[in-house]
C-alpha positions in Angstrom: -15.7 24.8 -6.2 -17.1 27.4 -4.1 -15.5 30.8 -3.4 -12.4 29.7 -5.6 -11.6 27.1 -2.8 -9.6 24.1 -3.3 -11.0 20.8 -1.9 -8.7 17.7 -1.2 -9.7 14.9 -3.6 -10.8 12.7 -1.1 -13.2 15.2 0.4 -14.9 15.6 -3.2 -18.5 15.0 -3.4 -19.1 13.1 -6.6 -22.6 11.9 -6.1 -25.1 13.5 -3.5 -27.4 10.1 -4.0 -24.3 7.7 -3.8 -21.7 9.1 -1.4 -19.5 6.1 -1.9 -18.9 6.7 -5.8 -15.3 6.7 -7.1 -13.8 8.7 -9.6 -12.2 6.1 -12.2 -9.5 7.0 -14.3 -8.2 4.7 -17.1 -5.5 5.6 -19.3 -6.3 7.5 -22.6 -10.1 7.2 -21.6 -13.1 9.6 -20.2 -12.8 10.0 -16.7 -15.8 7.7 -15.1 -18.0 8.0 -12.0 -19.1 4.9 -10.2 -17.9 1.7 -8.7 -14.9 -0.4 -10.0 -16.2 -4.3 -9.7 -14.1 -7.4 -10.3 -16.3 -10.3 -11.1 -15.3 -14.2 -10.6 -17.1 -16.4 -13.1 -17.9 -19.8 -12.7 -18.1 -22.6 -15.3 -21.8 -22.7 -15.1 -22.0 -19.1 -15.8 -23.1 -18.1 -12.3 -20.7 -15.1 -10.5 -19.3 -16.8 -7.2 -17.6 -13.9 -6.2 -18.0 -10.0 -7.0 -15.6 -7.2 -5.1 -16.6 -3.8 -5.1 -13.1 -2.1 -4.8 -12.3 0.6 -2.6 -11.2 3.7 -4.9 -9.7 2.9 -8.2 -6.8 0.5 -7.3 -4.7 -0.6 -10.4 -5.6 -4.1 -11.8 -2.1 -5.6 -11.0 -2.4 -4.6 -7.3 -5.5 -6.7 -6.7 -4.8 -9.7 -9.0 -3.5 -12.0 -6.0 -6.5 -11.5 -3.8 -8.7 -12.3 -6.8 -6.8 -15.7 -7.5 -6.8 -16.4 -3.7 -10.0 -15.5 -2.5 -11.9 -18.4 -4.7 -9.3 -20.9 -3.0 -10.2 -19.6 0.5 -13.8 -19.5 0.2 -14.3 -22.9 -1.9 -11.3 -24.8 -0.8 -10.0 -25.3 -4.1 -8.1 -23.0 -6.4 -9.9 -22.0 -9.6 -9.1 -24.6 -12.6 -8.8 -21.8 -15.1 -8.0 -17.8 -15.4 -9.1 -15.6 -17.9 -7.9 -12.1 -17.3 -7.7 -8.9 -19.2 -4.2 -6.9 -19.8 -4.9 -4.5 -16.9 -3.8 -7.7 -14.7 -0.9 -8.6 -16.5 2.5 -8.1 -15.4 5.6 -10.3 -15.2 5.3 -10.5 -11.2 1.7 -11.7 -11.5 2.3 -14.2 -14.2 5.3 -15.8 -12.5 3.3 -15.9 -9.0 0.8 -18.3 -11.0 3.7 -20.7 -11.4 3.6 -21.3 -7.3 -0.5 -21.6 -7.4 -2.3 -24.5 -8.7 -4.2 -22.8 -11.6 -4.3 -24.9 -14.6 -5.2 -22.7 -17.3 -4.3 -19.1 -17.9 -6.0 -17.1 -20.8 -4.9 -13.4 -21.0 
């Protein structure tokens, strides 16, 4: 803050060395600075997909993208899906009924 001037959130500079750094706010936790990642883990333990999210989107908003991306990329849907509670809402779980994902762990 210079000269008591307010700067719009999208114009704030969080890091001089990594200008793409985002402010990540999770409920009831300290504010974090960095990049929000979504990882896809294969049965072999390898990571076939890593997505650097733009900004700090809610997990529930990007759920369908991360279920459909492996299908589009590899030609078949994931056999199983293990997600944390941030991705779970009634609409996302219901949408899996229309996708050929065999196992869901949350």
